[in-house]
VEXDREN-2710 file (C-alpha; in Angstrom, 1 decimal):
% VEXDREN-2710
k/r/px/py/pz
1/MET/19.7/104.2/95.5
2/ARG/21.9/105.5/97.3
3/ASP/25.6/104.3/96.5
4/VAL/24.8/105.6/93.1
5/LYS/24.6/108.8/94.0
6/ASN/27.8/108.4/96.5
7/PHE/29.9/106.2/93.4
8/VAL/31.1/109.8/92.0
9/GLN/31.9/113.2/94.1
10/ASP/32.0/116.5/93.4
11/LYS/31.8/119.3/95.8
12/PHE/30.7/121.7/93.0
13/TYR/26.8/120.0/92.7
14/ALA/26.5/119.1/96.2
15/ARG/23.3/120.6/97.4
16/HIS/24.3/122.2/100.4
17/GLY/28.1/123.9/101.0
18/ASN/30.6/124.5/99.0
19/ALA/29.5/128.5/98.8
20/LEU/33.3/130.0/98.4
21/LEU/34.2/126.9/96.1
22/LYS/31.3/128.4/93.8
23/PHE/31.2/131.7/93.3
24/ARG/34.8/130.7/92.9
25/GLU/34.6/128.3/90.1
26/PHE/31.3/131.2/88.6
27/VAL/33.5/133.9/88.4
28/SER/36.8/132.2/87.4
29/SER/34.8/130.6/83.8
30/LEU/33.1/134.4/83.4
31/LEU/36.1/136.2/83.6
32/LEU/37.9/133.7/80.7
33/TRP/35.3/133.3/78.7
34/LEU/35.4/137.7/79.0
35/LEU/38.8/136.8/77.8
36/LEU/37.8/135.1/74.8
37/ILE/35.3/137.0/73.4
38/ALA/36.7/140.7/74.5
39/PRO/39.7/139.9/71.1
40/ILE/36.4/138.7/68.9
41/VAL/33.8/142.1/69.5
42/ILE/37.4/144.1/68.9
43/LEU/38.2/142.6/65.6
44/PHE/34.4/142.7/65.0
45/ASN/33.9/146.7/65.3
46/SER/37.5/147.1/64.0
47/LEU/36.8/145.5/60.2
48/SER/33.2/147.4/60.5
49/THR/33.0/150.9/60.9
50/GLY/33.6/151.1/64.2
51/ASP/30.2/152.4/65.0
52/LEU/29.0/149.4/66.7
53/TRP/30.1/150.2/70.0
54/ARG/31.6/152.9/70.6
55/ASP/33.2/152.3/73.7
56/VAL/35.0/148.9/72.2
57/TYR/38.9/150.0/71.1
58/PHE/38.9/150.5/67.4
59/TRP/42.2/149.6/65.8
60/THR/44.2/150.7/63.1
61/TYR/45.7/149.1/60.0
62/GLN/49.2/148.0/62.2
63/ASP/47.3/147.6/66.0
64/GLY/45.4/144.6/63.7
65/PHE/48.6/142.5/63.2
66/VAL/49.2/142.8/66.9
67/LEU/45.8/141.7/67.7
68/ALA/46.0/139.2/65.2
69/ASN/49.2/137.6/66.2
70/PHE/47.5/138.0/69.6
71/ILE/44.7/135.5/68.8
72/SER/46.5/133.3/66.9
73/LEU/49.1/133.4/69.9
74/SER/46.3/132.5/72.1
75/THR/44.1/130.2/70.5
76/LEU/47.3/128.0/69.6
77/PHE/48.2/128.1/73.5
78/GLY/44.3/127.8/74.0
79/LEU/44.9/124.8/72.6
80/VAL/47.9/123.4/73.9
81/LEU/46.6/124.2/76.9
82/GLY/43.7/122.4/76.3
83/LEU/45.0/118.7/75.3
84/VAL/47.6/118.6/77.8
85/PHE/45.2/119.2/80.4
86/SER/42.9/116.4/78.4
87/ILE/45.7/113.8/78.6
88/GLY/46.2/114.4/81.8
89/PHE/42.3/114.3/82.8
90/VAL/42.5/110.9/80.7
91/ILE/45.5/109.3/82.6
92/ARG/44.1/110.5/85.8
93/THR/40.7/108.5/85.2
94/ASN/42.2/105.8/83.9
95/HIS/44.3/105.2/87.3
96/TYR/41.2/106.2/89.1
97/VAL/38.9/103.6/88.1
98/THR/41.9/100.7/87.2
99/LYS/43.5/101.4/90.7
100/VAL/41.2/103.0/93.0
101/LEU/37.8/102.0/92.5
102/PRO/38.3/98.3/92.6
103/ASN/40.2/98.6/96.0
104/LYS/37.6/101.1/96.7
105/ILE/34.3/99.5/98.5
106/THR/31.6/101.4/96.2
107/TYR/28.7/99.7/97.7
108/ASP/27.2/99.1/100.5
109/GLN/28.1/95.2/101.9
110/GLU/25.6/94.6/105.0
111/GLY/22.8/96.0/103.1
112/LEU/23.5/94.1/100.2
113/LYS/23.6/90.3/102.0
114/LYS/20.2/92.0/103.9
115/ARG/18.8/92.4/100.7
116/GLU/19.8/89.3/99.5
117/ALA/18.3/88.0/102.2
118/VAL/15.2/89.8/102.0
119/LEU/14.9/88.0/98.0
120/GLU/15.3/84.6/99.3
121/GLU/12.4/84.3/102.0
122/ILE/10.6/85.7/99.2
123/TYR/11.8/82.8/96.7
124/THR/11.4/80.6/99.4
125/GLU/7.9/81.6/100.0
126/ARG/6.6/81.7/95.9
127/PHE/8.5/79.3/94.0
128/GLY/10.0/76.7/97.0
129/ASP/13.4/76.2/98.6
130/GLU/16.5/76.8/97.4
131/THR/17.5/73.3/96.7
132/PHE/13.8/72.6/95.0
133/ARG/14.6/75.5/92.3
134/GLU/18.0/74.6/91.0
135/ASN/17.3/71.1/90.7
136/VAL/14.2/71.0/88.4
137/ARG/14.0/71.2/84.6
138/PHE/10.6/73.1/84.4
139/TYR/8.8/75.1/86.3
140/SER/5.4/77.0/85.0
141/VAL/4.6/80.7/87.2
142/LYS/1.0/81.2/87.8
143/PRO/-0.1/84.3/87.4
144/GLU/-0.8/85.2/90.9
145/GLN/3.2/84.1/91.8
146/ASN/4.3/87.3/89.4
147/PHE/6.2/90.3/91.1
148/ASP/3.8/93.5/90.7
149/ASN/6.4/96.6/89.3
150/SER/7.1/97.5/93.0
151/PHE/6.8/95.1/94.7
152/VAL/10.4/94.2/95.3
153/ARG/11.0/98.3/96.0
154/ASP/8.1/98.1/98.5
155/THR/9.6/95.1/100.4
156/PHE/12.6/96.1/100.9
157/LYS/11.6/99.1/102.4
158/LYS/9.1/97.5/104.6
159/GLU/12.2/94.8/105.3
160/GLY/13.6/98.3/106.6
161/CYS/16.9/97.9/103.5
162/ASP/17.1/101.1/101.2
163/PHE/17.3/99.6/97.9
END
């Protein structure tokens, strides 16, 4: 289970530390949301009678063209920027999956060998030695030979190899 947790590494979601990173990302996302919502609030305030929010800017007819151009240009810029970042991240992820991960050990090799040895010992005890298991054509498992749901996990814990 430890290896699965370490497969994806993101400092933002780490339990401890990285407070500056979390604060910086929270503040930047909040500011970007405000930058997105502010023109929309101004638009709705100006399309109404202007009484919805008295402290929000109320534009006249000519100001509306400037605001509409700003909204359309910022939307277009956001879409292009989003497209560029999306394509960049897809290329980066594909590179990571095809070039980096195959060369990176993402599991504990020693722990795997230890778990395989423990399982081989259990199989030999319950079902016979390996040559018998591989060469027998038909084998009927007795009810007392079945594993409980947590038997393998508990055996691994008892033997000192985490699963």
